[in-house]
DRENDO-1510 file (C-alpha; in Angstrom, 1 decimal, always signed):
<recs>
REC; n; res; u; v; w
REC; 1; MET; +149.3; +24.0; +69.2 .
REC; 2; HIS; +146.7; +26.7; +69.9 .
REC; 3; ALA; +143.1; +26.8; +68.6 .
REC; 4; PRO; +141.7; +30.2; +67.5 .
REC; 5; SER; +138.8; +29.8; +69.8 .
REC; 6; GLY; +141.0; +28.9; +72.7 .
REC; 7; GLY; +142.5; +25.8; +74.2 .
REC; 8; ASP; +146.0; +24.2; +73.8 .
REC; 9; LEU; +147.4; +20.8; +72.9 .
REC; 10; VAL; +150.7; +19.5; +74.1 .
REC; 11; VAL; +152.2; +17.1; +71.6 .
REC; 12; LEU; +155.5; +15.8; +72.9 .
REC; 13; ALA; +155.3; +12.2; +71.8 .
REC; 14; PRO; +157.8; +10.9; +69.3 .
REC; 15; PRO; +156.8; +11.6; +65.7 .
REC; 16; ARG; +155.6; +9.0; +63.2 .
REC; 17; ILE; +156.1; +9.5; +59.5 .
REC; 18; SER; +153.0; +8.8; +57.4 .
REC; 19; GLY; +153.5; +9.5; +53.7 .
REC; 20; ASN; +154.4; +13.2; +53.5 .
REC; 21; LEU; +152.9; +13.9; +57.0 .
REC; 22; LEU; +154.6; +14.1; +60.3 .
REC; 23; ARG; +152.2; +12.8; +63.0 .
REC; 24; ARG; +152.4; +13.1; +66.8 .
REC; 25; THR; +150.2; +11.9; +69.6 .
REC; 26; VAL; +148.5; +14.4; +71.8 .
REC; 27; GLU; +149.8; +14.0; +75.3 .
REC; 28; ARG; +147.7; +16.7; +77.1 .
REC; 29; GLY; +144.7; +18.9; +76.2 .
REC; 30; SER; +141.6; +18.5; +74.1 .
REC; 31; ALA; +141.6; +18.3; +70.3 .
REC; 32; ALA; +138.0; +19.5; +70.2 .
REC; 33; GLY; +138.9; +23.1; +69.6 .
REC; 34; ILE; +141.2; +22.3; +66.7 .
REC; 35; VAL; +138.7; +20.0; +65.1 .
REC; 36; ARG; +135.9; +22.6; +65.5 .
REC; 37; ASP; +138.0; +25.5; +64.1 .
REC; 38; GLY; +139.4; +23.4; +61.3 .
REC; 39; GLY; +143.0; +24.2; +62.2 .
REC; 40; GLY; +145.3; +25.8; +64.7 .
REC; 41; GLN; +148.6; +27.6; +65.1 .
REC; 42; LEU; +151.9; +25.8; +66.0 .
REC; 43; SER; +153.7; +27.1; +69.0 .
REC; 44; GLY; +156.7; +26.2; +71.2 .
REC; 45; TYR; +154.8; +27.4; +74.3 .
REC; 46; LEU; +154.8; +24.6; +76.9 .
REC; 47; GLY; +154.8; +26.5; +80.3 .
REC; 48; GLU; +154.7; +29.8; +82.0 .
REC; 49; SER; +157.5; +29.4; +84.5 .
REC; 50; PRO; +160.6; +27.4; +85.3 .
REC; 51; ALA; +158.5; +25.3; +87.7 .
REC; 52; ASP; +156.5; +24.1; +84.7 .
REC; 53; PHE; +159.6; +22.5; +83.4 .
REC; 54; GLY; +160.7; +21.1; +86.8 .
REC; 55; HIS; +163.4; +23.8; +87.4 .
REC; 56; PRO; +163.8; +25.9; +90.5 .
REC; 57; GLY; +163.9; +29.5; +89.5 .
REC; 58; GLU; +164.5; +32.9; +91.1 .
REC; 59; ASP; +162.6; +35.9; +90.0 .
REC; 60; VAL; +164.9; +38.9; +89.6 .
REC; 61; TRP; +164.8; +42.4; +88.1 .
REC; 62; ILE; +167.4; +43.8; +85.8 .
REC; 63; LYS; +167.0; +47.5; +85.2 .
REC; 64; GLY; +163.3; +47.3; +85.8 .
REC; 65; LEU; +162.7; +44.3; +83.6 .
REC; 66; PRO; +161.8; +40.8; +84.9 .
REC; 67; ALA; +164.1; +37.8; +84.5 .
REC; 68; TRP; +164.7; +34.3; +85.9 .
REC; 69; VAL; +167.8; +32.8; +87.3 .
REC; 70; ILE; +167.8; +29.0; +87.1 .
REC; 71; PRO; +170.6; +27.2; +89.0 .
REC; 72; PRO; +172.3; +24.2; +87.5 .
REC; 73; ALA; +171.4; +20.6; +88.1 .
REC; 74; ALA; +174.1; +18.4; +89.9 .
REC; 75; PRO; +175.6; +16.0; +87.4 .
REC; 76; ALA; +179.1; +14.6; +87.9 .
REC; 77; GLU; +180.6; +17.4; +85.9 .
REC; 78; ALA; +178.7; +20.2; +87.8 .
REC; 79; ASP; +181.6; +21.0; +90.1 .
REC; 80; ALA; +184.0; +21.5; +87.2 .
REC; 81; ALA; +181.4; +23.6; +85.4 .
REC; 82; LYS; +180.8; +25.7; +88.5 .
REC; 83; ALA; +184.5; +26.3; +88.7 .
REC; 84; SER; +184.4; +27.6; +85.1 .
REC; 85; GLY; +181.7; +30.1; +86.0 .
REC; 86; VAL; +179.6; +29.5; +82.9 .
REC; 87; TRP; +176.2; +31.3; +82.7 .
REC; 88; VAL; +173.9; +30.9; +79.8 .
REC; 89; ILE; +171.8; +33.9; +78.7 .
REC; 90; HIS; +168.7; +32.9; +76.8 .
REC; 91; VAL; +167.2; +35.5; +74.4 .
REC; 92; HIS; +163.7; +35.0; +73.0 .
REC; 93; GLY; +162.5; +36.2; +69.6 .
REC; 94; LEU; +160.0; +38.7; +68.0 .
REC; 95; GLY; +156.5; +38.9; +69.4 .
REC; 96; SER; +157.3; +36.5; +72.2 .
REC; 97; SER; +158.3; +36.4; +75.9 .
REC; 98; ARG; +161.0; +34.8; +78.0 .
REC; 99; SER; +158.9; +31.7; +78.8 .
REC; 100; ARG; +159.6; +30.5; +75.2 .
REC; 101; CYS; +163.2; +30.0; +76.2 .
REC; 102; LEU; +162.5; +27.6; +79.0 .
REC; 103; ARG; +162.6; +24.6; +76.6 .
REC; 104; GLY; +166.4; +25.1; +76.2 .
REC; 105; VAL; +167.3; +25.2; +79.9 .
REC; 106; GLU; +167.5; +21.4; +80.5 .
REC; 107; ALA; +170.5; +20.8; +78.2 .
REC; 108; PHE; +172.6; +23.5; +80.0 .
REC; 109; ALA; +171.4; +22.6; +83.5 .
REC; 110; GLY; +172.6; +19.1; +82.9 .
REC; 111; LEU; +176.1; +20.5; +82.2 .
REC; 112; GLY; +176.1; +22.4; +85.5 .
REC; 113; PHE; +175.5; +25.8; +84.0 .
REC; 114; THR; +173.4; +28.6; +85.5 .
REC; 115; SER; +170.7; +30.0; +83.1 .
REC; 116; LEU; +169.6; +33.6; +83.0 .
REC; 117; ILE; +166.4; +34.3; +81.0 .
REC; 118; PRO; +165.9; +38.1; +80.8 .
REC; 119; SER; +163.1; +40.2; +79.2 .
REC; 120; TYR; +163.8; +43.1; +77.0 .
REC; 121; ARG; +161.9; +46.3; +76.3 .
REC; 122; THR; +159.8; +44.8; +73.5 .
REC; 123; SER; +159.0; +41.5; +75.2 .
REC; 124; LEU; +155.4; +40.6; +75.5 .
REC; 125; ASP; +155.6; +40.1; +79.3 .
REC; 126; VAL; +156.8; +43.6; +79.9 .
REC; 127; ALA; +154.1; +45.6; +81.8 .
REC; 128; PRO; +152.0; +47.6; +81.3 .
REC; 129; GLU; +152.7; +47.4; +77.5 .
REC; 130; PRO; +155.9; +46.6; +75.6 .
REC; 131; GLU; +157.4; +48.9; +73.0 .
REC; 132; PRO; +157.1; +48.1; +69.3 .
REC; 133; SER; +159.9; +45.9; +68.1 .
REC; 134; HIS; +163.0; +47.6; +66.8 .
REC; 135; LEU; +164.5; +44.4; +65.3 .
REC; 136; GLY; +167.2; +44.5; +68.0 .
REC; 137; ALA; +168.3; +48.1; +67.3 .
REC; 138; SER; +167.5; +49.0; +70.9 .
REC; 139; GLU; +166.7; +45.6; +72.6 .
REC; 140; TRP; +170.4; +44.6; +72.7 .
REC; 141; ARG; +171.0; +47.1; +75.5 .
REC; 142; ASP; +168.7; +45.2; +77.8 .
REC; 143; ILE; +170.6; +42.0; +77.1 .
REC; 144; GLU; +173.9; +43.8; +77.7 .
REC; 145; ALA; +172.5; +44.7; +81.1 .
REC; 146; ALA; +171.7; +41.1; +81.7 .
REC; 147; ARG; +175.3; +40.2; +80.8 .
REC; 148; HIS; +176.6; +42.7; +83.4 .
REC; 149; TYR; +174.1; +41.2; +85.9 .
REC; 150; ALA; +175.6; +37.7; +85.4 .
REC; 151; MET; +179.2; +39.0; +85.5 .
REC; 152; ASP; +178.5; +40.9; +88.8 .
REC; 153; ARG; +177.2; +37.6; +90.3 .
REC; 154; GLY; +180.1; +35.4; +89.6 .
REC; 155; ALA; +179.9; +34.5; +85.9 .
REC; 156; ARG; +183.3; +34.4; +84.2 .
REC; 157; ARG; +182.1; +33.0; +80.9 .
REC; 158; ILE; +178.8; +33.8; +79.1 .
REC; 159; LEU; +177.2; +31.5; +76.5 .
REC; 160; PHE; +174.3; +33.1; +74.6 .
REC; 161; VAL; +171.3; +31.2; +73.2 .
REC; 162; GLY; +169.4; +33.3; +70.8 .
REC; 163; TRP; +166.0; +32.3; +69.4 .
REC; 164; SER; +165.0; +33.9; +66.0 .
REC; 165; LEU; +165.3; +37.6; +66.5 .
REC; 166; GLY; +167.1; +36.8; +69.8 .
REC; 167; ALA; +170.0; +35.4; +67.7 .
REC; 168; SER; +170.5; +38.9; +66.1 .
REC; 169; ILE; +170.2; +40.6; +69.5 .
REC; 170; ALA; +172.7; +38.2; +71.1 .
REC; 171; LEU; +175.3; +38.7; +68.3 .
REC; 172; ARG; +174.9; +42.5; +68.6 .
REC; 173; THR; +175.3; +42.3; +72.3 .
REC; 174; ILE; +178.5; +40.2; +71.9 .
REC; 175; ALA; +179.9; +42.7; +69.4 .
REC; 176; GLN; +179.3; +45.6; +71.7 .
REC; 177; ALA; +180.6; +43.8; +74.8 .
REC; 178; GLY; +184.2; +44.7; +74.1 .
REC; 179; ASP; +185.7; +41.9; +76.3 .
REC; 180; SER; +186.5; +38.2; +76.2 .
REC; 181; SER; +183.7; +37.0; +78.5 .
REC; 182; THR; +181.7; +35.4; +75.7 .
REC; 183; ALA; +182.3; +31.6; +75.4 .
REC; 184; GLY; +180.1; +31.1; +72.3 .
REC; 185; ALA; +176.6; +31.4; +70.8 .
REC; 186; VAL; +173.8; +28.9; +70.1 .
REC; 187; LEU; +171.5; +30.4; +67.4 .
REC; 188; VAL; +168.1; +28.8; +67.0 .
REC; 189; SER; +166.1; +29.5; +63.8 .
REC; 190; PRO; +168.3; +32.6; +63.6 .
REC; 191; ALA; +166.8; +35.8; +62.1 .
REC; 192; LEU; +170.0; +37.5; +61.1 .
REC; 193; ASP; +169.6; +38.8; +57.5 .
REC; 194; TRP; +166.4; +40.8; +57.9 .
REC; 195; PRO; +166.2; +42.3; +54.4 .
REC; 196; ALA; +166.5; +38.7; +53.0 .
REC; 197; ILE; +163.9; +37.4; +55.5 .
REC; 198; ILE; +161.4; +40.1; +54.7 .
REC; 199; SER; +162.0; +39.7; +51.0 .
REC; 200; ALA; +161.5; +36.0; +51.2 .
REC; 201; GLN; +158.2; +36.4; +53.0 .
REC; 202; LEU; +157.0; +39.0; +50.5 .
REC; 203; ARG; +157.9; +36.7; +47.6 .
REC; 204; GLY; +155.9; +34.0; +49.3 .
REC; 205; MET; +152.9; +36.4; +49.3 .
REC; 206; GLY; +153.2; +36.8; +45.6 .
REC; 207; PHE; +155.1; +40.2; +45.4 .
REC; 208; PRO; +157.4; +40.6; +42.3 .
REC; 209; ARG; +161.1; +40.1; +43.1 .
REC; 210; ILE; +162.0; +43.8; +42.5 .
REC; 211; ILE; +159.4; +45.0; +45.0 .
REC; 212; ALA; +160.1; +42.3; +47.5 .
REC; 213; GLN; +163.8; +43.3; +47.5 .
REC; 214; GLY; +163.1; +47.0; +47.8 .
REC; 215; LEU; +160.4; +47.2; +50.4 .
REC; 216; PRO; +162.5; +46.2; +53.4 .
REC; 217; HIS; +164.6; +49.3; +52.9 .
REC; 218; THR; +161.6; +51.6; +53.2 .
REC; 219; LEU; +160.8; +50.5; +56.7 .
REC; 220; ASN; +162.4; +53.5; +58.2 .
REC; 221; LEU; +160.1; +55.8; +56.2 .
REC; 222; MET; +157.1; +54.2; +58.0 .
REC; 223; ARG; +158.5; +54.4; +61.5 .
REC; 224; PHE; +156.8; +56.5; +64.2 .
REC; 225; ARG; +158.5; +59.7; +65.4 .
REC; 226; GLY; +161.0; +58.9; +68.2 .
REC; 227; GLU; +161.4; +55.3; +67.1 .
REC; 228; PRO; +165.1; +54.3; +66.4 .
REC; 229; VAL; +166.3; +54.1; +62.9 .
REC; 230; ILE; +167.0; +50.5; +61.8 .
REC; 231; ARG; +170.4; +50.6; +60.1 .
REC; 232; TRP; +170.8; +47.5; +58.1 .
REC; 233; LYS; +174.6; +47.8; +57.9 .
REC; 234; GLU; +174.7; +47.5; +61.7 .
REC; 235; MET; +172.6; +44.4; +61.8 .
REC; 236; PRO; +174.4; +41.1; +62.6 .
REC; 237; GLY; +174.3; +38.6; +59.7 .
REC; 238; THR; +173.9; +41.2; +57.0 .
REC; 239; TYR; +176.9; +43.5; +56.8 .
REC; 240; MET; +178.1; +44.1; +60.4 .
REC; 241; GLN; +179.5; +40.6; +61.1 .
REC; 242; LYS; +180.4; +38.9; +57.9 .
REC; 243; HIS; +182.6; +36.5; +59.7 .
REC; 244; LEU; +182.0; +35.3; +63.2 .
REC; 245; THR; +185.0; +35.1; +65.6 .
REC; 246; LEU; +183.6; +33.0; +68.3 .
REC; 247; PRO; +182.4; +29.3; +68.6 .
REC; 248; THR; +178.9; +29.2; +67.1 .
REC; 249; MET; +176.2; +26.5; +66.7 .
REC; 250; ILE; +173.1; +26.9; +64.5 .
REC; 251; LEU; +169.9; +24.8; +65.0 .
REC; 252; HIS; +167.3; +25.2; +62.3 .
REC; 253; GLY; +164.2; +23.4; +61.0 .
REC; 254; SER; +163.9; +22.4; +57.4 .
REC; 255; ASP; +160.3; +23.6; +57.2 .
REC; 256; ASP; +160.8; +27.0; +58.7 .
REC; 257; GLN; +158.3; +29.3; +56.9 .
REC; 258; SER; +159.4; +32.5; +58.7 .
REC; 259; VAL; +163.2; +32.4; +58.4 .
REC; 260; PRO; +164.2; +30.1; +55.4 .
REC; 261; VAL; +166.6; +27.5; +56.4 .
REC; 262; GLU; +168.6; +28.3; +53.3 .
REC; 263; LEU; +169.8; +31.5; +55.0 .
REC; 264; SER; +171.3; +29.5; +57.9 .
REC; 265; ARG; +172.9; +27.0; +55.5 .
REC; 266; SER; +174.5; +29.9; +53.5 .
REC; 267; PHE; +175.5; +31.8; +56.6 .
REC; 268; ALA; +177.2; +28.8; +58.1 .
REC; 269; ALA; +179.0; +27.9; +54.9 .
REC; 270; SER; +180.3; +31.4; +54.4 .
REC; 271; GLN; +182.1; +31.6; +57.7 .
REC; 272; LYS; +185.9; +31.3; +57.9 .
REC; 273; GLN; +185.6; +29.5; +61.2 .
REC; 274; PRO; +183.6; +26.3; +61.2 .
REC; 275; VAL; +180.1; +26.5; +62.5 .
REC; 276; GLU; +178.3; +23.5; +64.0 .
REC; 277; PHE; +175.1; +23.3; +62.0 .
REC; 278; VAL; +172.2; +20.9; +63.0 .
REC; 279; GLU; +169.2; +20.8; +60.7 .
REC; 280; PHE; +165.9; +19.4; +62.1 .
REC; 281; ALA; +163.8; +17.6; +59.4 .
REC; 282; GLY; +160.2; +18.8; +59.2 .
REC; 283; ALA; +160.6; +21.4; +62.1 .
REC; 284; HIS; +158.9; +24.8; +61.8 .
REC; 285; HIS; +160.2; +28.1; +63.1 .
REC; 286; THR; +161.7; +27.8; +66.6 .
REC; 287; LEU; +160.2; +24.4; +66.9 .
REC; 288; GLU; +163.4; +22.4; +66.6 .
REC; 289; TRP; +163.4; +21.4; +70.3 .
REC; 290; ASN; +159.7; +20.5; +70.1 .
REC; 291; SER; +160.2; +18.3; +67.1 .
REC; 292; ALA; +163.2; +16.4; +68.6 .
REC; 293; PRO; +164.0; +17.4; +72.1 .
REC; 294; GLN; +166.5; +14.6; +72.6 .
REC; 295; LEU; +168.4; +15.5; +69.4 .
REC; 296; TRP; +168.4; +19.2; +70.5 .
REC; 297; ASN; +169.7; +18.5; +74.0 .
REC; 298; GLN; +172.3; +16.0; +73.0 .
REC; 299; SER; +173.6; +18.1; +70.1 .
REC; 300; VAL; +174.0; +21.2; +72.4 .
REC; 301; GLN; +175.6; +19.3; +75.2 .
REC; 302; ALA; +178.1; +17.6; +72.8 .
REC; 303; TRP; +179.0; +20.9; +71.3 .
REC; 304; CYS; +179.6; +22.5; +74.8 .
REC; 305; ARG; +181.7; +19.6; +75.8 .
REC; 306; SER; +183.8; +19.9; +72.6 .
REC; 307; LEU; +184.6; +23.4; +73.7 .
REC; 308; GLY; +185.5; +22.3; +77.2 .
REC; 309; LEU; +182.9; +24.5; +78.7 .
REC; 310; ASN; +181.9; +21.8; +81.2 .
REC; 311; THR; +185.4; +21.5; +82.5 .
REC; 312; GLY; +186.5; +25.1; +82.7 .
REC; 313; GLU; +189.1; +24.5; +80.0 .
REC; 314; ASP; +187.5; +26.5; +77.1 .
REC; 315; SER; +190.1; +28.3; +75.0 .
REC; 316; ILE; +190.9; +29.3; +71.5 .
REC; 317; ASP; +192.4; +25.9; +71.0 .
REC; 318; HIS; +189.0; +24.4; +70.9 .
REC; 319; LEU; +187.7; +26.5; +68.0 .
REC; 320; SER; +189.0; +24.0; +65.4 .
REC; 321; GLU; +187.0; +21.3; +67.1 .
REC; 322; ALA; +183.6; +22.9; +66.6 .
REC; 323; LYS; +182.9; +21.5; +63.1 .
</recs>
């Protein structure tokens, strides 16, 4: 949590339920700023680099954008995983930076997978100044470059982890890839149906339904000259990909105020292929891992094992197992 006047709190302790409140013990930092300001802002931010999470990391550049490569840990299954050549590409969300993805590395490192955490052109850590967000319309090309980087360095299978907008960017990258290198996708608080997301937020602000539903389609009228047109029919989760064709897992918090969890429930239920859906009680937007890190890690690892990704045996035969 961040205080408006500065200062952070790290609250990783297990939660306690008190009435309708979810309480956690502060593990690091001072609560004085929060008390003085009368409130703060929830954030999943826990560190600036892989070292802050205990991971060795290599700084690399992909088409002029910074990225981290994090090698796997060495569990008993690491040799088999290495033989399978699985790399995990983590894609952060809107108004964020690659450091927000570091929370998710532990689960995959424990399976013996290599993690690649790239930036894209609208990431906050792009110097001197990032471009305005295009809701994935242009950003996916930078993630496609990251995919090529991984393949050029020995990856044979790619697993995408997309956080919020990163989920939409990941799915668009997968659709444009045109090959069979993708092993699956883990979507965290996925922002997929942007017209529905924007409409829900406008309704929450008190706008009448007819206006809330119509305003998202006027965004292109307000764009700056030279900015890409956002074509809703090309956006994952709206019209472009009505049915997914790859193993998919969705992790979403029940108290998400940015992307209503109902959208993920509906999206998962509408798929012809079963989608593994894990809902985190009381978790806010992209704070599923923060609310229950053990559940997050164990769920992801169990799903990867069900696909055989840790043994190098992933195949279409495993799709029916991802329920």
